[in-house]
C-alpha positions, 0 to 999 in steps of 0.5 A: 398895162398888163403882162399879157396874162389876163386875170379877170376884171376883179383881180385886175381892179384889186391889183391896181387899186393903189394907182387909181384916182379917186373917181376910179376907186369909186367906180372900182368899189361899185363894180367889185361889190355889184359885179353880177349886175354890172355885167349886164348894165348899159354904160349910162346905167352904170354911170348913174349908179356910180354917180359919175360920167360915162366918159369916166367909165370909158376911161376906167375901162381903158385903164384896165386895158380893155378898150371900150365899155363893150369889151369891159362888160364882155370880159366881166361876163366871162369871169362870172360864167367861168371860174378858174380851176386849180390847174388853170390857176397854176398855168397862169402863175407859171406864165407869170414866172417865166422870167423870174424865179419862184423866190422872187415871184413870191416876194413880189406877190407878198409885197404887193399884197401888203401894200394893197392891204396897207393902202385900204386900211389907211384909206378907211381909217379903221385902225384907231377906231378898232384899237379903241373898241378893243382897248375899252372892251370888257371882254374880247372874243376872236373867231376864225375857222379853217385856215383862219384858226391859226390867224385867230390864235395869233391875234388872241395871243397878241391881244392878251399882251394888252388886255386881261380878258381875251378868248378864242372861239372854236368853230368846230361843230358849232361849239362856239355858239354858246360862248358867242351868244353869252356876249353882251354890251361892252364886249367886242368880237374880232372875226376873220371872215373870208370866202366860203365861211360867211354862212356860219355867221349870217345868223349870229352877227345880227344877234350880236349886233342887237346885243350891242357887241362891237364887231370887227371884221377882217375880210377880202377887198372884194368880199364885204357883203357882211361889212354892214354888220361890223363897226370896223372892216379891214379889207385884206389883199391876198392874191394867190402866188401858187395854188392857195392864197397867202396869209401874209397880208392878213398877219400884217394887218393883225400885227398893225392892230395889235400895235395900235392896241398896245399904244393905247394900253395902260402900262400896268397891264403890260407890266403885269403881263411881263411879270406873268411871263417871267414866272412862266419862264422860271416855272414851266419852261426848260432850257430858256 
């Protein structure tokens, strides 16, 4: 049951994914990937598309506290027709916070995002696969734009502790294209791909795939249209706590992958990195 503040079908699915049964997750996955079509499907059509019974669809609607299927599609249509403005989002968040402090609200939001992210990563089992691809890669390239630039820099620094050739691609003005197109079989690229940034890579990813470059994508739970181009996809929950989405769960996922890579890295590489750091500290840093 919800707290009386309706967030939209997709957000409710995302927030409660961890408590769903196997069949409910199957229904949820189909809905969030095909929401525009589902909003105008009959009950029988959706059941056939998902490969479940009409009774399961109805139970899923009731799980979302939306009554029957008719109520479900009505709310989904509303969500598609009207996207919340920033003031509306702020109002909803304030409604949630009436009985709690901002500190506690942000803490709960962060914990929820991390738990959702962890459950999805665990369910997909992509962590060890991505770690193997990165460990075996000749060169690693990391790409993120806008708010993901800092995340990409953090990933680059983390991977450099366990790999001799890690490069961050810069996306300003398309400058990254030359370096990206120089990649070849045996290389790997990590891409932080979140809503609004997909167009920058639509033409690049098929080319990299053709070159046999290993593609690893970090994206949202409900924004995976580009996942077929990747060998591994990490779906991250980042439900907003205020006016913008939190990066905490993304950093959590980055730390996890870095740990998986570290567990597979030869001791000689890590020892060489430690020696280089000691030299940097003694040569370039002051007051340490």
